[in-house]
C-alpha positions as CSV (number, residue, x, y, z in Angstrom):
1,M,26.0,-17.4,3.3
2,K,27.0,-21.2,4.3
3,N,26.9,-23.1,1.5
4,K,28.4,-21.6,-1.8
5,Y,25.8,-23.2,-4.2
6,S,22.5,-21.4,-2.0
7,T,19.0,-20.7,-4.1
8,K,17.8,-19.7,-0.9
9,F,16.1,-16.5,-0.6
10,L,17.5,-14.7,1.9
11,D,21.0,-16.2,1.0
12,L,20.4,-14.3,-2.0
13,A,17.7,-11.3,-1.6
14,F,19.3,-9.3,1.3
15,T,23.0,-9.7,0.5
16,D,25.4,-7.4,-2.0
17,G,23.2,-4.2,-1.9
18,T,19.7,-5.5,-2.7
19,P,18.2,-4.1,0.1
20,K,19.3,-0.4,-0.4
21,K,18.9,-0.5,-4.6
22,A,15.5,-2.1,-4.0
23,F,14.5,0.9,-1.7
24,Y,16.0,3.9,-3.6
25,T,13.8,2.1,-6.6
26,A,10.8,2.2,-4.0
27,C,11.5,6.0,-3.4
28,V,12.0,6.8,-7.3
29,V,8.6,4.4,-8.4
30,G,6.7,5.0,-5.1
31,T,7.2,8.5,-5.7
32,I,5.9,8.5,-9.3
33,L,3.2,5.9,-8.8
34,T,1.8,7.8,-5.8
35,T,1.8,11.2,-8.1
36,I,0.2,9.3,-11.1
37,N,-2.3,8.2,-9.2
38,H,-3.2,10.7,-6.1
39,G,-2.1,13.5,-7.5
40,D,-5.5,15.1,-8.1
41,N,-5.6,13.9,-4.5
42,I,-2.7,15.5,-3.1
43,L,-3.3,18.7,-4.8
44,A,-6.9,19.2,-4.1
45,G,-5.5,19.1,-0.2
46,E,-7.1,15.5,0.3
47,F,-4.4,12.7,1.4
48,P,-5.4,9.2,0.3
49,P,-5.5,6.3,2.2
50,I,-2.4,5.2,3.9
51,L,-2.1,1.6,3.1
52,K,-2.8,2.3,-0.5
53,V,0.4,4.9,-0.3
54,C,2.2,2.5,1.7
55,L,1.2,-0.7,-0.8
56,T,2.8,2.3,-3.8
57,Y,5.9,1.7,-2.6
58,C,6.3,-1.6,-1.4
59,V,5.7,-3.3,-4.5
60,P,8.3,-2.0,-6.2
61,F,10.5,-3.2,-3.6
62,C,9.3,-6.2,-3.9
63,V,9.3,-6.5,-7.5
64,T,13.5,-4.9,-7.6
65,T,14.3,-7.5,-4.5
66,W,12.2,-10.7,-6.4
67,G,14.4,-9.7,-10.0
68,S,17.8,-9.4,-7.9
69,Y,16.8,-12.9,-6.6
70,L,15.6,-14.9,-10.0
71,G,18.7,-13.5,-11.1
72,K,21.5,-13.8,-7.9
73,R,20.1,-17.7,-8.4
74,D,20.4,-18.0,-11.9
75,K,24.1,-17.5,-11.9
76,V,25.1,-19.5,-9.0
77,L,23.0,-22.6,-11.0
78,Q,24.8,-21.8,-13.6
79,Q,28.8,-21.2,-11.9
80,K,27.2,-24.5,-9.9
81,K,27.4,-26.4,-13.8
82,V,30.6,-24.4,-14.7
83,D,32.3,-25.8,-11.3
84,S,31.2,-29.5,-11.9
85,L,32.9,-29.9,-14.8
């Protein structure tokens, strides 16, 4: 991160282990959602459309990443205010 007070998405969203945390969250939540939404089809021997399954895993990854970004951004902005005093 070049600027100590950078609030750019890429500067904050993909640092401090966020992608790893988002990946693990997506694995757990995506599996639960896939089971809830498509479990009956899977048990019947039919595999649901791959796009739907992929999206089921992508959504929790994106939500976790976005939440992390917002939290880090607020922390940076708060620190910027404190340092300007």
